[in-house]
N, C-alpha and C positions, 0 to 999 in steps of 0.2 A: 267203420260201420258194418253191420250185418244187414245186407239189403236183399230183399226178395223182389224180383221183377216178374210181373205176370202179364201174359197175353193169351188169348184163346188158342191161337195156333201160330205156327211159324211158316205159314204159306207166303207166297210172294206178294208183296204189296208195299206201298209207300210207308205206311205207319209201321209195318213189320220191319222194314229196313231201318227206320229210325230207332226202333226198339233195339235191334241188334247193335247199332252203333253206340247207343247209350250203355248197353251191357258191356261191350268191349272197353269203353272209356272208363267206366267205374271199376272194372276188373284191373285195368292197367294202373289205375290210381291207387291200388293196394287194398281195396275194400273186399270183404267177403261177400261174393255175389252168387245168388241162386236164381235160376230161371225156372219158372213153372208155367206149364201150358195145360189146357184141357185135352187138346187133341195131339196125337203123335203123328210123325211122318211128314211134317211140313218141309218144303224144299229148302228153307233157310236153317233147318235144324242142324244139318251137317256142318254148316259154317260155324255154329257155336260149339259143336262137339269137339272141334279141333283145338279149342282153347284150354291149355293145361290148368287144372285146378278149378275150373268153372263147374258148378253143380247144375245139371240140366234134368229136370223132372217133368216128363210128359206123362199125364195121368191116364191117357187112353179113354177119353170119354166116348160113350156110345150115343149121345144125343143130348138135347137141351135139358131134360129133367135130370139125367145123370150128372150133367155139368153142375146143376144147382146143388146136388149132394156133395160134389167134389169141392165146393167152396169151404165145406167143413174141413176137408183134408188140407187145404191151403192154410186155414186158420190154425189147425193143429200143428202144422209144420212150423209156422211162424212162432207159435208158443214154445215148441220144443227147442228151437235153436235160439230163443230169445232175440228174434229179429228186431232191429231198430226201426226198419221201414219196410212196408209193403207198397210197391209202386205199380199200379195197374194201368196198362195201356188200353188194349181192346178187351172189354169185359170188366166191369167195375164191381160186380157182385162180390168177389172175394174180399174187396176192401171193406164193404159194409159189414159182412159177417165177422171178419177178423177184428174189426174195431170193437164189436160187442164182446168178443171172447178172449181178447189178449190185451197186453199193454203196448203192442206194436203200433207205431204211427202209420197212418194210412194216407196214401196219395192216389188220386185218379187223374188221368191225363185225357184231355179232349183235343181231337185233331181235326174235326170238321168245322167249317166256318158257317154252316147253315145246312138246311135240308129241304128239298122239294118233296113235300109229303104226298103229292099226287103221283110221284114216281117211285114211292117206297111202300113197303108193307105197312098197312094201317096200324100195326102194332107199334111202329116207330115212335109215334107221338105219345102213346100210352107209356112206353118204356122210359121216355124222356121225363115224363111227369113222375113216374115211380122213382126214377133215379134222383130227381130233385128232392123227393121226400127223404130217401135214405142218405143222400149226400150231406144232410144236416150233421151227421156224425163223422164225416170224413175230415181229416185234419187239414188237407190241402188239395186244391184243384189247380192243375197246371194246364194251361191252354197254349197251343202253339201260335195263336193269332188273336188279335183284338176282335176280329169278326167272330171267332169262336166263343170268346169270352162274352160278347154281347148277346150272341144267340142263346147261350145257356142261361144267361141272366134273365132273358125274356121268358124263360120257363121257371124262373124262381130260384135258380141256383145262387148261393150266397156269394156276392161279389167280394166280400171281405176275405174270403178264403182263396181267392183266385190270384194267380200270378201268370205272367206271360213268359214263356221260354220258347224262342223260335227254334225251328229245326236246324240241325247242323249237318254238314256234308263232308265226306272224306275226300278232300281235294287232292290227296296223293293217289287215290284210286281212280277217282273221276277226273281225268285230265286229258288234254289233247294227245293223240298218239297216231302218227302217220301210218304205222304198220297196222294198227287196229282198223284204221279207216279202209285200207286196201283189203283186209280180210273181210270186214263187214260188207263192203260193196260186192266183193266176190260172192259171198254167201247169199246176198240179196239178188244177185245176177243183174246188177245195174252198172252202167259205165260212170266214169268220173264226170262226164258231161251232163248226166242226168241230175236234176235238182230233186233231192229227197227230203220230204217232210216226214217227221215222226209224230205219231199220235199215240202216246203211251199211256193207257188208262184201262182199267177193267171195263169189260163190256157191260154197261148198265145205262138205262135211259137218262140218268142224271149226269152223265159224263160228257154230254155235248157232241157226241159223234154225228148226230143228224144235222146239227147246226153247221158243223164243219163241211159235211157233204153238200149241203145246200149252197154254201159259199164257194166251194171248190169248182162248181159248175162253170163259174166265170173264167176259170183258168183254161178252158177249152180253146180260147183264142190266142193264148201266148205261143210264141214260136219255139220256146225252149221245151225239151222233153222233161217231164216231171213225174214223180211217183209219191205216194204216201204210204208209209208203213204203219199199219194198225197193230199194236202189240199189247196184249193183256189177257188176263184170265176173266173170270166172271160168268155172265149169263150166256150160255151157248146159243140158246134160242134167239136172244137179242142180236148176237153176232150174225146169225143166219139172216135175220131181218135186215140188218145193215148191209149185208152183201147184196140182198135183193134190191134195196134202195139204190145202191151204187150202180147196179146194172140198169135200173130204170132211168137213172140220170146220165147214163152213158159214160160212167167213170171206171168201169171194170178194168180196163187196160192200165189205169193209173194206180190201182190199189194192190198192195201186198198185205196179206192177212197172216198174222202170226199169233201164237199163244203166249203164255208167260215166257219171259226171257230171263234166264239166270245170269247171263253175262251182260249186264247193263252198260258198262263202259264200252264194250264191243259194239253194241247197238247204237249208242249215242254218237260214237266216233264216225259211224257211217252216214250220219244225217247232215243236211245243210241248214235245217231249221226244225225247231220243235214247237208243236202247237198243243195247247190245252185250253179249250174254250167251254168249260163246264159252267153251269149256272151258280154253283156254290163250291167254294174251296176255303180252306183255312190258310195253310202255308204249303202249297203244293210241292211235293218232293220231286216230281217229274221236272218241273221248271228249274229247281235248284240243282238237280243232277246234270241236266243239259247245260246249264250255265257254267257249271264247274268244268265241263268238257270243252267249253268255249263255243257253244252253239247258240246262235240267235234264236229268240223265242217270241211267240205270239200267244197272248192269253187274254182271258176276260177280266174285267175290272171287279174282282171278287177277293175277299179275304185280304191277305197281305201281299198280293201280287205286285202292287205298285212299289211297296217297300223292298220286295225281293229284286225286281228288275231295276229299280232306281230311276225309272223313266216311264212315262205313259205313251211313248211313241208307238209301241206295238201292242197296245192294250185296247180292247174294244168292249162295248157293252154287250152282254149276252142277248142274242136275238137280232143284233144289227148285222144282217147278212151282207149288205153292201159295204159296211165298214170292214168286216172280216175279209171279204173278197178283195178289197183294196190293199189290205195288209199282206195277204197271201201273194197277190200279184207283185207288190213292191219287193217282197223277199225274192221271188223267182227272177225278177228283172234286175236285181241289184248286182253290181260287179263283185267278183270274188274278193277284191280288196276291201270293199265296203263290208261284206259279210265277215271277213276276217277281223276287221277293226271292231265290229259289234261283238263278236265272239271273245276277243281279247278283253274288252271292257267288262263283259259278263263274268269271265273267269276271275279277273282282278277283284271284282266286287265280292265274289264268293270267298276268295282267299282272305280278304281283308275283314269281312263282316259275318260270314256264315259258315265258318269251318266247324268240323265236328268237335274240335277242342274247345271252341268258344261256347258251343251248345252244352258240352259236357261240363265245363266249368260252372256255367249258370245253373244247370241241374244240380250239381254237387253242392253249390253254395246254398240253394234253397233247401236241400235236404239237411245239410249241416245246421242251418238256422232253425229248421223245424225241430231237430233233435235237441238243440241247445235250449229251446223254449221249454222242453219237458224236463230239463235237468236243473233249471234255475231255482 
């Protein structure tokens, strides 16, 4: 197949990392793959530029209106190379335009399991409704979770066009590594005796950071030294606000603040537990990556988290501060043997059920089936 994969940019993020993994899988499988983005210079761009034979076209958009014009360029490219499929991850507009102007099959992917509209730009709901209207002409809608499928169906997206393909993880890259653990701890300036939580998420009100800080106050009475690493890009003003809240709660000495991290296996290997307690997720990459490294995880009961973890033991309802506090304390006070056992079970589950190969095979099968429908 000739496959064009589109995303707005190749900045660091969970959906962007999934995009890159699919690009690499389809390219390895022998298909002719082109990557197109609106914006140039994303940190993940160099990762794809090293792949021999992969076409990478970054169009250098100067803003939202320019991007809309560039949808025509995507459509023109698909028409010129007679692309079989245009698969859009973040930014679905090119799929809608390409469908009108070419014979290329169009696929859009949805990765969020819901949205708190009070914490997002008011335009979000309007764009969802517009997307529902235009998606009528899309050939296929791929969701990474049942929660995401239901959320988009509630806005009128066509259920008959939807399929679920869970995220996949490179378990050969994301794996336990004793040397990386030593290096990570050295760079974080923490000892092996310190219990380190990781909170890896972009800084945004809908990612649950405040909920975590409220619950973490209860850890002030534990005897063991503990830290939490907050790592992510996003809203710098919100990050500053979180730092002020941490200071007010007396948690300053326990917090390590980082920006985007390019070497995620290094970061995860330095952790003792990973936490993501946002109010809405589909199939959270952070939890899957941490599990692949053999890290115990705590998460909210959203999206496919229960399916991912395989147990509700360390899952809490969003807003249940006492429940989250109890789970945080349980992690800190667990023996190293217990944590190791949980981590080994987590990694085994990822290897057996959620590898990048399994995800790639499922994506490939739905694309091939889509193409075959058009040739019968």
